[in-house]
C-alpha positions in Angstrom: 69.3 -2.7 136.1 71.1 0.6 136.8 68.6 2.6 134.8 65.7 1.0 136.7 67.6 1.8 139.9 68.0 5.4 139.0 64.3 5.7 138.0 63.2 4.1 141.2 65.3 6.4 143.4 64.2 9.5 141.5 60.7 8.7 142.6 61.9 9.0 146.2 63.9 12.2 145.6 61.5 14.4 147.5 62.1 12.6 150.8 63.7 15.1 153.1 65.9 12.4 154.8 67.3 10.9 151.5 70.9 11.6 150.7 72.8 10.0 147.8 76.6 9.8 147.6 78.6 8.5 144.7 82.3 7.7 144.5 82.7 9.7 141.3 80.8 7.1 139.2 77.4 6.9 137.6 77.9 9.1 134.6 75.4 8.6 131.7 73.1 6.9 134.2 72.4 8.9 137.4 71.9 12.4 135.9 68.1 12.3 136.4 68.6 11.5 140.0 71.2 14.2 140.5 68.9 16.8 139.0 66.0 15.7 141.1 68.0 15.7 144.4 70.0 18.9 143.9 72.4 19.5 146.9 71.4 16.1 148.4 73.3 14.4 145.6 77.0 14.4 146.6 80.1 13.3 144.6 82.6 12.2 147.3 85.3 11.6 144.7 87.6 8.6 144.4 87.7 8.3 148.2 85.6 5.3 149.2 86.8 5.0 152.8 85.8 8.6 153.4 82.6 8.1 151.5 81.5 5.4 153.9 82.6 7.5 156.9 80.6 10.5 155.7 77.5 8.3 155.1 77.8 7.0 158.7 77.8 10.6 160.1 74.8 11.5 158.0 72.9 8.4 159.2 73.8 9.2 162.8 72.2 12.6 162.3 69.0 10.9 161.2 69.3 10.9 157.4 68.9 8.0 155.0 72.2 7.8 153.0 72.7 5.6 149.9 76.2 5.2 148.7 77.1 4.0 145.2 80.1 2.7 143.3 81.4 -0.2 141.2 80.9 -3.2 143.6 84.5 -4.1 144.5 85.4 -0.4 145.1 82.6 -0.2 147.7 83.0 -3.4 149.7 86.7 -4.2 149.5 88.6 -1.0 149.8 86.5 0.5 152.6 85.8 -2.8 154.4 87.1 -1.4 157.7 84.8 1.6 157.6 81.8 -0.6 156.7 82.6 -2.8 159.7 83.4 -0.1 162.2 81.3 2.8 161.1 78.2 1.2 159.7 77.8 -2.3 161.2 79.0 -1.8 164.7 76.6 1.1 165.0 73.8 -0.6 163.1 73.3 2.5 160.9 70.8 2.3 158.1 73.1 3.0 155.1 72.3 1.3 151.8 75.6 0.3 150.1 74.9 -0.1 146.4 77.5 -2.1 144.5 77.0 -2.1 140.7 78.2 -4.9 138.5 77.9 -7.9 140.8 79.7 -11.1 139.9 81.6 -10.8 136.5 79.4 -7.8 135.5 82.3 -5.6 134.4 83.6 -8.3 132.1 86.8 -7.4 130.2 87.8 -4.8 132.8 89.2 -7.7 134.7 89.5 -9.1 138.3 89.9 -5.7 139.9 86.4 -4.8 138.7 84.7 -8.1 139.5 82.7 -8.8 142.6 82.7 -12.6 143.1 83.2 -12.7 146.8 81.3 -9.6 147.8 78.2 -10.8 149.8 80.2 -13.6 151.4 82.6 -11.0 152.8 80.0 -8.6 153.9 77.8 -11.2 155.6 80.6 -11.8 158.1 79.7 -8.4 159.6 77.1 -8.0 162.3 73.7 -6.7 161.2 74.5 -6.7 157.5 71.8 -7.9 155.1 72.1 -8.4 151.3 69.6 -7.9 148.5 70.2 -9.3 145.1 67.4 -8.4 142.7 67.0 -10.6 139.7 64.9 -8.4 137.4 64.6 -4.6 136.7 61.0 -4.6 138.0 62.1 -6.0 141.4 63.4 -2.5 142.2 60.0 -1.0 142.0 59.0 -2.6 145.3 62.4 -3.2 146.8 63.8 0.4 146.8 60.9 1.8 149.0 61.4 -1.1 151.4 65.1 -0.2 151.9 64.2 3.2 153.2 62.7 1.3 156.2 65.8 -0.8 156.9 67.0 -0.7 160.5 70.6 -1.5 159.7 73.1 -1.5 156.9 72.1 -3.2 153.6 74.2 -4.2 150.6 72.3 -3.9 147.4 74.0 -5.9 144.6 73.0 -4.7 141.1 73.5 -6.8 138.0 72.1 -7.1 134.5 68.4 -7.8 134.6 67.7 -10.8 132.4 63.9 -11.1 132.4 62.6 -13.3 129.6 60.2 -11.9 127.1 56.5 -12.4 127.5 56.6 -13.3 131.2 55.8 -11.5 134.4 58.0 -12.5 137.4 56.4 -12.8 140.8 56.6 -9.8 143.0 60.0 -9.3 144.8 60.4 -11.8 147.7 63.4 -13.4 149.3 62.4 -16.7 147.6 60.4 -17.1 144.4 59.4 -20.1 142.4 59.7 -19.1 138.7 59.1 -22.4 136.8 57.8 -25.8 137.5 59.6 -29.0 136.4 60.1 -32.5 137.4 63.8 -33.2 136.5 65.0 -31.8 139.8 65.3 -28.4 141.5 67.5 -25.5 140.5 68.1 -22.6 142.9 69.7 -19.5 141.2 70.9 -16.5 143.1 69.8 -13.1 141.7 70.0 -12.3 137.9 71.2 -15.8 136.9 67.6 -16.9 137.4 66.4 -14.9 134.5 68.7 -16.4 132.0 67.9 -19.9 133.1 64.2 -19.2 133.0 64.5 -17.9 129.5 66.6 -20.8 128.2 64.9 -23.7 130.0 61.2 -22.8 129.9 60.8 -24.1 126.4 61.7 -27.7 127.5 59.0 -30.2 128.3 58.3 -30.0 132.1 59.5 -33.6 132.4 62.9 -32.6 131.0 63.5 -29.4 133.0 64.0 -28.6 136.6 61.8 -26.4 138.7 63.5 -23.0 139.1 63.7 -21.0 142.3 65.2 -17.5 142.6 66.9 -16.5 145.9 67.4 -12.7 146.4 67.8 -12.0 150.1 70.7 -13.0 152.4 71.3 -14.3 155.1 68.6 -16.9 154.7 66.5 -18.4 157.4 64.4 -21.5 157.2 63.8 -22.8 153.7 60.3 -22.3 152.2 58.0 -25.2 153.1 57.2 -25.7 149.4 60.9 -26.0 148.5 61.5 -28.5 151.3 58.6 -30.6 150.2 59.8 -30.5 146.6 63.3 -31.5 147.5 61.9 -34.5 149.5 60.4 -35.6 146.2 63.0 -34.7 143.6 66.0 -35.6 145.7 68.2 -33.6 143.3 69.3 -30.0 143.7 71.6 -27.7 141.7 72.5 -24.3 143.3 74.0 -21.7 140.9 75.5 -18.4 142.0 78.0 -15.9 140.5 80.1 -15.9 143.7 82.9 -18.1 145.0 82.0 -21.1 147.1 83.5 -19.7 150.3 80.8 -17.7 152.2 78.3 -18.5 149.5 74.5 -18.7 149.6 74.9 -22.4 148.6 76.7 -23.2 151.8 73.9 -21.5 153.8 71.2 -23.4 151.9 72.9 -26.7 152.7 73.0 -25.8 156.4 69.3 -25.1 156.3 68.7 -28.4 154.5 70.4 -30.3 157.3 68.3 -28.4 159.9 65.2 -29.4 157.9 66.2 -33.0 158.0 66.7 -33.2 154.2 69.0 -36.1 154.0 69.5 -38.1 150.8 69.3 -35.1 148.5 72.0 -34.9 145.8 73.4 -31.4 145.8 75.5 -29.9 143.0 76.9 -26.4 143.8 78.0 -24.3 140.8 80.0 -21.2 141.6 82.4 -18.6 140.3 85.8 -20.2 140.2 87.9 -17.2 139.3 89.8 -17.4 135.9 90.4 -21.0 134.8 92.0 -20.0 131.5 93.9 -17.0 132.9 92.1 -14.6 130.5 89.4 -12.0 130.8 86.3 -11.7 128.6 82.6 -10.8 128.8 80.4 -11.7 131.7 79.0 -14.5 129.4 82.5 -15.8 128.8 83.3 -16.0 132.5 80.0 -17.7 133.3 80.7 -20.3 130.7 84.2 -20.9 132.0 82.7 -21.5 135.4 79.8 -23.7 134.2 77.2 -21.1 135.1 75.8 -20.8 131.5 72.4 -22.3 130.8 73.8 -25.2 128.6 76.1 -26.3 131.4 73.3 -26.1 134.0 71.0 -28.1 131.8 73.7 -30.7 131.5 73.7 -31.2 135.2 70.2 -32.5 135.0 70.9 -34.8 132.1 72.0 -38.4 132.8 75.6 -39.0 131.8 76.6 -35.4 132.1 76.8 -35.1 135.9 80.1 -33.7 137.3 
């Protein structure tokens, strides 16, 4: 998804108000953007707290800064600056965290972002965008230049199945119909589930919804109607349960009067085996792989 991100921002490089700052990262990926932007592409070095503070000053002066780094380096280390400099002043800075969830695999917990959006959504005025597919960035990036406050953009690995065209980027999208229940996946997880479950007979597979924008408001009317009928929901997200999208969804279900729906919430649970591996390895350990999700819709395999 990082390549699509670079290509999309390169198309915006001629905006006079656009400034891009990196925390000494993006090599072999952002060179095209750097060449297009010239002096408005700034390497702030390994100094993330200063990076956020500088972006706040630029935004206060009327510019549109985007700041970029590996996700945990950009939301955890400079949390105080994000809170005080960006959120308290409602400044339109786009905070771009690459490698959401277990995206950096074997590099270990210091490089993983499994509590990122839960942490940031505690801050006033912060919104979160979690694109699922590379093509989502075509329409999303121009929209973010119109944001009226800080935005966290969580980039992951686009997992679009072959020979399908996802719906245009929206906070909620229904990707697949099915009658075995309802599956809500946050961000890129949706693509893998879509690819692996679409071949099943509709009677044996769940309908699949993709959630990409947080915080959420009222649930889509179509989703509410579907849940009243299926009475079975699985929510999957590569994020810890605390502060999760799943908890917010369940609150909205209560507000919608959705009682009697069985809810199974599948989340990142850290490192059950105490070892590190690929993103696929960690997803499987947490039960976020497609086979485990499918099992949650199969009688006798519920957990």
